[in-house]
C-alpha positions as CSV (number, residue, x, y, z in Angstrom):
1,M,42.7,-17.3,1.5
2,A,45.8,-16.9,3.7
3,S,48.2,-19.8,3.1
4,R,48.9,-20.3,6.8
5,P,46.4,-20.9,9.6
6,F,46.3,-18.9,12.9
7,S,46.2,-19.8,16.6
8,G,44.2,-17.6,18.9
9,L,45.5,-16.9,22.4
10,V,43.5,-15.3,25.2
11,I,44.2,-14.9,28.9
12,T,41.2,-14.6,31.2
13,Y,40.0,-14.0,34.8
14,N,36.3,-13.9,35.4
15,E,35.4,-12.9,31.8
16,A,32.1,-14.8,31.4
17,R,30.6,-11.5,30.2
18,H,33.0,-11.2,27.3
19,I,34.6,-14.5,26.4
20,R,32.0,-16.0,24.1
21,A,32.0,-13.0,21.7
22,C,35.8,-12.9,21.8
23,L,36.1,-16.5,20.8
24,E,33.5,-16.1,18.1
25,S,35.6,-13.3,16.7
26,L,38.8,-15.3,16.8
27,R,37.1,-18.3,15.0
28,R,36.7,-16.1,12.0
29,V,40.4,-16.6,11.3
30,C,41.7,-19.2,13.8
31,D,41.3,-22.9,13.7
32,D,43.0,-23.3,17.1
33,I,42.3,-21.2,20.2
34,V,44.0,-21.5,23.6
35,V,42.6,-19.8,26.7
36,V,44.8,-19.4,29.7
37,D,42.4,-18.9,32.6
38,S,43.6,-17.6,36.0
39,L,41.3,-19.8,38.1
40,S,38.2,-17.9,37.4
41,S,35.3,-18.2,39.9
42,D,32.6,-17.6,37.2
43,D,31.8,-19.6,34.1
44,T,34.6,-18.3,31.9
45,A,36.4,-21.7,31.6
46,A,33.2,-23.6,30.9
47,I,32.1,-21.2,28.3
48,A,35.5,-21.3,26.6
49,R,35.4,-25.1,26.5
50,A,31.9,-25.1,25.1
51,E,33.1,-22.8,22.3
52,G,35.8,-25.3,21.4
53,A,38.9,-23.6,23.0
54,T,41.7,-25.5,24.7
55,V,41.5,-24.2,28.3
56,L,44.5,-24.1,30.6
57,S,44.1,-23.3,34.2
58,Q,47.0,-21.4,35.6
59,K,47.3,-19.2,38.7
60,F,48.2,-15.7,37.4
61,L,51.9,-15.3,36.7
62,G,51.7,-11.7,35.4
63,D,50.5,-10.4,32.1
64,G,53.6,-11.3,30.1
65,P,54.4,-14.6,31.7
66,Q,50.7,-15.7,31.5
67,R,50.6,-15.2,27.8
68,T,54.0,-16.9,27.3
69,F,52.7,-19.9,29.3
70,G,50.0,-20.4,26.6
71,L,52.3,-20.2,23.6
72,P,53.6,-23.8,23.6
73,H,50.0,-25.1,23.5
74,C,49.3,-23.2,20.3
75,R,49.5,-25.3,17.1
76,H,50.5,-22.6,14.7
77,D,53.4,-20.1,14.5
78,W,51.2,-17.1,13.7
79,I,49.3,-16.0,16.8
80,V,46.3,-13.7,17.1
81,N,46.4,-12.6,20.8
82,L,43.3,-10.8,22.0
83,D,42.2,-9.7,25.5
84,A,38.7,-11.1,26.3
85,D,37.1,-7.7,25.8
86,E,38.5,-7.3,22.3
87,R,37.0,-8.3,18.9
88,L,38.4,-8.4,15.4
89,E,36.7,-6.0,13.1
90,D,35.7,-6.9,9.5
91,D,38.5,-5.1,7.8
92,L,41.1,-6.9,9.9
93,V,39.4,-10.3,9.4
94,E,39.4,-9.8,5.6
95,Y,43.1,-8.9,5.6
96,L,44.0,-12.0,7.7
97,Q,41.9,-14.3,5.5
98,Q,43.4,-13.0,2.3
99,T,47.0,-12.3,3.1
100,D,50.0,-14.6,3.5
101,L,51.6,-13.0,6.5
102,E,54.9,-14.9,6.1
103,A,55.4,-13.2,2.7
104,Q,55.2,-9.8,4.3
105,G,58.7,-10.0,5.7
106,V,57.8,-8.9,9.2
107,D,57.5,-10.5,12.6
108,A,54.4,-8.8,14.0
109,F,51.6,-6.4,13.1
110,E,50.1,-3.5,14.9
111,T,46.5,-2.4,14.3
112,R,44.2,0.4,15.3
113,R,42.0,-0.2,18.3
114,R,38.6,1.5,19.0
115,N,38.2,1.9,22.7
116,H,34.7,2.1,24.2
117,I,33.0,3.3,27.4
118,G,30.0,1.0,27.5
119,L,28.9,1.1,23.8
120,R,30.3,4.7,23.2
121,A,33.4,5.1,21.1
122,S,35.3,8.4,20.6
123,P,38.4,9.5,18.8
124,Y,39.4,11.8,21.7
125,A,41.4,11.4,24.9
126,G,43.5,8.7,23.4
127,Q,40.6,6.4,22.6
128,Y,41.3,6.2,18.9
129,P,43.5,5.4,17.1
130,D,45.1,3.4,19.9
131,H,47.8,1.2,18.2
132,V,48.3,-2.2,19.7
133,C,50.3,-5.3,18.6
134,R,48.1,-8.3,18.6
135,I,49.4,-10.5,15.7
136,F,52.8,-12.0,15.7
137,H,55.1,-14.9,14.8
138,R,55.8,-16.8,18.0
139,Q,59.3,-17.8,16.9
140,R,60.3,-14.2,16.1
141,A,58.5,-12.2,18.8
142,S,58.0,-12.5,22.6
143,F,56.2,-11.0,25.6
144,P,58.3,-9.1,28.1
145,P,58.0,-10.7,31.6
146,V,56.1,-7.8,33.1
147,L,53.1,-8.1,35.5
148,A,50.8,-5.5,33.7
149,H,50.3,-4.2,30.2
150,T,52.9,-6.3,28.4
151,R,53.8,-5.3,24.8
152,I,55.0,-7.6,22.1
153,Q,58.8,-7.3,21.4
154,A,59.8,-7.9,17.8
155,Q,62.4,-6.6,15.4
156,R,60.2,-6.0,12.4
157,I,56.7,-4.6,13.2
158,R,54.3,-3.3,10.5
159,R,51.4,-1.0,11.3
160,L,48.1,-1.8,9.6
161,E,45.3,0.8,9.3
162,L,42.9,-2.0,10.3
163,H,40.8,-2.4,13.4
164,L,40.0,-4.1,16.7
165,T,37.1,-3.2,18.9
166,H,37.9,-2.9,22.6
167,F,35.2,-2.7,25.3
168,S,37.7,-1.2,27.6
169,F,35.4,0.3,30.3
170,R,31.9,-0.7,31.4
171,D,31.1,2.8,32.9
172,Y,32.7,5.7,34.7
173,P,33.3,3.8,38.0
174,D,35.1,1.1,35.9
175,I,37.5,3.7,34.6
176,F,38.5,4.6,38.2
177,R,38.5,1.0,39.4
178,R,41.1,0.2,36.6
179,A,43.0,3.4,37.3
180,C,43.5,2.1,40.9
181,Q,44.1,-1.5,40.0
182,Y,46.8,-1.7,37.3
183,P,49.1,1.2,38.4
184,V,49.6,-0.5,41.8
185,T,51.3,-3.5,40.1
186,M,53.2,-1.2,37.7
187,G,54.3,0.9,40.7
188,E,55.6,-2.2,42.5
189,E,57.6,-3.2,39.4
190,L,59.0,0.3,39.2
191,A,60.0,0.2,42.9
192,A,62.0,-3.0,42.2
193,S,63.9,-1.3,39.4
194,D,67.0,0.9,39.7
195,R,65.2,3.9,38.3
196,P,65.4,7.0,40.4
197,I,62.1,8.4,41.6
198,S,61.8,11.9,42.9
199,A,59.3,13.0,45.6
200,W,57.6,15.1,43.0
201,A,57.1,12.2,40.5
202,P,53.5,11.3,41.4
203,F,52.4,15.0,41.0
204,V,54.4,15.6,37.8
205,H,53.5,12.4,36.0
206,G,49.9,12.5,37.2
207,S,49.3,16.1,36.0
208,T,51.2,15.5,32.8
209,A,49.1,12.5,31.9
210,F,45.9,14.5,32.6
211,I,47.1,17.4,30.4
212,K,48.3,15.0,27.7
213,H,44.9,13.3,27.4
214,Y,42.6,16.3,28.0
215,I,44.4,18.9,26.0
216,G,47.0,17.1,23.8
217,K,44.6,14.3,22.8
218,R,41.6,16.6,22.8
219,G,39.6,14.9,25.5
220,F,37.8,18.2,26.1
221,L,36.0,17.6,22.8
222,A,34.4,14.4,24.2
223,G,32.5,16.1,27.0
224,L,32.1,14.3,30.3
225,D,33.6,11.1,28.7
226,G,36.8,12.9,27.8
227,L,37.1,14.6,31.2
228,T,36.5,11.4,33.1
229,L,39.0,9.4,30.9
230,S,41.6,12.1,31.4
231,I,41.2,12.2,35.1
232,G,41.4,8.4,35.2
233,K,44.7,8.6,33.2
234,G,46.1,11.2,35.5
235,L,45.0,9.3,38.6
236,G,46.6,6.0,37.3
237,S,49.9,7.7,36.6
238,Y,49.9,9.4,40.0
239,L,49.2,6.1,41.8
240,K,51.9,4.3,39.8
241,Y,54.6,6.6,41.1
242,A,53.1,7.1,44.6
243,R,53.0,3.3,45.0
244,A,56.6,3.0,43.9
245,L,57.7,5.6,46.5
246,E,55.6,3.9,49.2
247,V,57.1,0.5,48.5
248,R,60.7,1.9,48.6
249,R,60.1,3.8,51.8
250,H,57.9,1.4,53.7
251,G,57.8,-2.0,51.9
252,R,55.0,-3.8,50.2
253,N,53.1,-4.4,53.5
């Protein structure tokens, strides 16, 4: 068995559909789980408490700050940080159960992630392998203070050929809903930066993202799933830069 225990960390908002399975997955390796809930209007918090998690209610501060908010409430230094729609797969569970992470000489670990549309997984259009960093030492790694899609910052990161499952999209409409949701926040962050943005940026980045996923990452081999995902990626990139230009020209309102 691993010589050091783990704390699980999850941030949630209206995740009643996913949270129980997520926490059951974490309990395979964690004896301490903290859920930071962004004032959900469904049963997310109640389900998490019933599953034995420590639940903190906190108005959403942004993806990075929300996760950072939960860290002081974790009992252990090694953290397994999942999104509510993610699950540990058996190969990763076995590694965490049998490996002393402190003896590996690194600060964080990346794994492979299998992304799904509904229950369908595919290796195309960037769906797999999608490498993400979900395991880290909280004294030697940190979350950047960004509002969307934060990534662990650490000096020494090891990539493991082990797996998470990610129920990333419920269906095709969900792909486009998310393509419109997160890029808006990312565009507003970009607008607040000093980075120059040309008038052509939305078109260039949007079309590049589509080509990257449909051709470069062989989305065309995944049929309608691959085409829909690639259009969603292109739309998201387009909206990020279009929103940034809109904010700079006309303001947030």
